[in-house]
N, C-alpha and C positions, 0 to 999 in steps of 0.2 A: 795640768790640762791638756790635753793633744789637742792638736790644731784642727777647728774643724772642717770636715771634710764640702766640699764647695759642694755645693744643691743644684744640678743640671734645671739650665732652665728647663720647665717643665711649660705644657701646651695649655695657655692663658686662657681657655674656652668660655669664652665672654658669651652668654646665649645672644644668639639671631633675636633680634628687634624687626614687627613688620608692623606699616600701620597699615589702616583700610581708610578707602574714600568714598564716598559715593553711597547707593542703598545696594548696590550689589558684593560690596566687602572684595575690592579687588586688592593686594597688597601692593604697594603705590615703591618701596623703599626694604631692602631689604641689606641689615649691616653685613659691608665686607670682614672675613673671616682670616685675613690674609694678615695680621699679628694672632692667628692663635698657635703657630710653631715660632719656637726661635732657632733658625738653622743655623745658627752660630756658635751655638751648643754644643759641645764636641761630646755629649753624653747621647745616650742611644734615648728611641723613647721608649717609655716601657709599656707594655702590654696592655696595660689597663687604659694609659694617654693613648695606645695608638685603637683599640677599642672606643675611647668617647670620640675619637678624633672621626674615625669612622661613623660613629651614630649621630656625629654632627652633619656629616658629609650626607649621609642618608636625609635625616629629616630639614637639609635644605635642598636638596630633587627633591622631598615631597612634595618641599613648599610652592618652588617652578610649576610641579605638575600641576599640584592646585589652581596658581597662576592660570597656568595656559586653557584649565577646564574653566576657570571661571573665566577666562576674556572670551572664549567660544561661547559658553552659556550668555555670557554678556553682550556679545555682535549677533543670537540669536533671538535674543529676547528683545534685543533694540529691532531687527527684521521684521520678528511678529508684531511691536508695536506699532512700526510701519506700516503695515499690512493692516489692521485694525485701523488705524486711520485714514487709510485711502477706502477702503469700504465703508467706514463711515461717511465719509463726503460720497462717493458712491450712492452709497442709500439717500443721502440727503438730496442728492440732484433729480435723482429717480421718482422720489415724492412731490419735488418744484415742477415736474413733466407730468406726474401723473397728475393734478393739479392744475398744469396746466391744458391737458388733453380734456378733462371733466367739464373746466369751460366753456374750452371752446366748443365742445358736444352740444350742452348746453345754449351757448350761441345759435349752433348751426341748427337745432331742432326751433327755435323761436322763431328764426330766418326762414323757415319750412314750412312750420305753422301760418305765418303774414301770409308769405307766399302763396300757400294755398288759397287763403281767402281773398287775398289779390284775384289769383286768376278766376275765381268762382263770381267777389262782383263784375269785372272785366266781362266773362262770358254775361251774365243777364244785363250791363247794359249793352252786347253787342246785338243781345236776342230783342230788346228793348227796342233799340236802334232802327233791325230790322223790320219791325214791328209797324213802329210808330214814326220810321221817315219822313213818310208823307203827311205827315197830320196839320203841317202847317199850307203846305199847297192847297189840300183839300179845304180848310177852311176858308180859303181865298177863294174856290170855286162854289162852296155852297152859296152866297149871292147870287151865282149866274144862276145856279137852277133854280132859284126864287123869281128870279127877273123871268126866266122861262116862263115856269109855272103862271106868272098871274097874265102874260104875252098871251099863253093858249085859253087862257081864263074869258081874260077879255074879247078874243074871238069866236069863244061860243057864245058869248052873250051880244054879240050884235055889232059887235065896236065893226068902224070900217078898216078896209085893206090897211089904208096911211097910218093908222093908230097901233097895226099889228105890224106894221114895218117898222115903225121907227122905237115901238117897241122891241123885237128881236135887232136894228141896232145899236142901239142902245146895250144889251146883253153883250153882242160881238166886242163891243167896245171894251167893256167890263171883268169880259173871259182875256183879250187878249193884255189888261192892264195888269193881270191876274198874274198873266206869266209873265211878261215881263219883269216882273217883281220878284221871280225864282230864276232870271238872268236868261228866259225862252224867248228869243227874237225871231223874227221870220227873216228869210235869207230874199235881199234883194235879188232881182229874176228881171223883170222886162227894159230892154235898152240897155243891160249890164254885158259883157261879153262873156260867152259862154265855159261854164269854170265847171267841168267836170265831175270833180270832188262836191258840186253844192248844189249842181243841174243833171237834172236826168232827159237829154233828148229825147223826146219821142214821136216828132214830127220835125221835118226842113221843110222850109215853106219858102217862096221869093217874095222878098219884100223891095220897096222902091225908096223904103226912109228909113231903115232899117238895115243897119249894114253888115256883110257878111260875119256868119260863126257869132251872130249874137242874139239876146232872147227875143224875139216876137211879142211872145204870149205867153203865159202860166195858166198851167190847170191842175195842178193845185201846191200851193205850198209848201214849203220847206221851212223847218224850224233849226236854229242854234241853239244850245247849250255852253252857255260863254263860249270855246271859240271850238267844241265840240259838233259837229254834224247830228240833230237827233232824225230828220230826212229831208233830203233832197228834195229840191220842187223838181216836179212834172213841166216842163215847157219846151217850146218848138222855138226853132234856131231858123236866123236868115239864111237863106243859099245865098243871099246876093238879087242883084236887080234882072229881069227879068231878057234885058239885052245881055246881060253878062252868062247866060245859062247858056 
């Protein structure tokens, strides 16, 4: 038997194994094919082995191309998912703002209605105050009118003048008392220094008893409401002694 011929080291073509991960089927590992060819062998690679090697090369190239495509698709899908999440957040924020606007609009409408009601009531109160503001004063004056009517009736029935004078005097006191309850008081005049704010001079006379520029006599009484002048008093003022003129 002859010696067996040495068998050239053939290409140990091991099938490439690819593992997948995730839902996007991205290959994570490709078996290295560096041991496919034994370059220590002096025997030339056969045509068939060479074709098998080239086919394996093409297969691996296709795997890497698919890997790039899958990676690109995965990035695009991730970006799309991120965009969808952002849109969802914006939609939720918009819905919340829409509810807030609705609540504020309802509150504004309620406040506007309440303000309209308040304005109508305030206007009515103002009109009533103008119409009936003097009600208390007029009630105080009614008894004065009653006393004047009684005095006139008594004088017509033949009562003496003394009775009439007494009735009128009583009525005057009642009237001034009613005015005082509403803070209407007479201005002080006779013997007081002349005050142009409360006195109106209608005459100037010499006086031996009243100092110069003081009130000598009162022709018409003046009145104050609180500290405001209602009517100035008409008075005559002293020009001093006759010898000083």
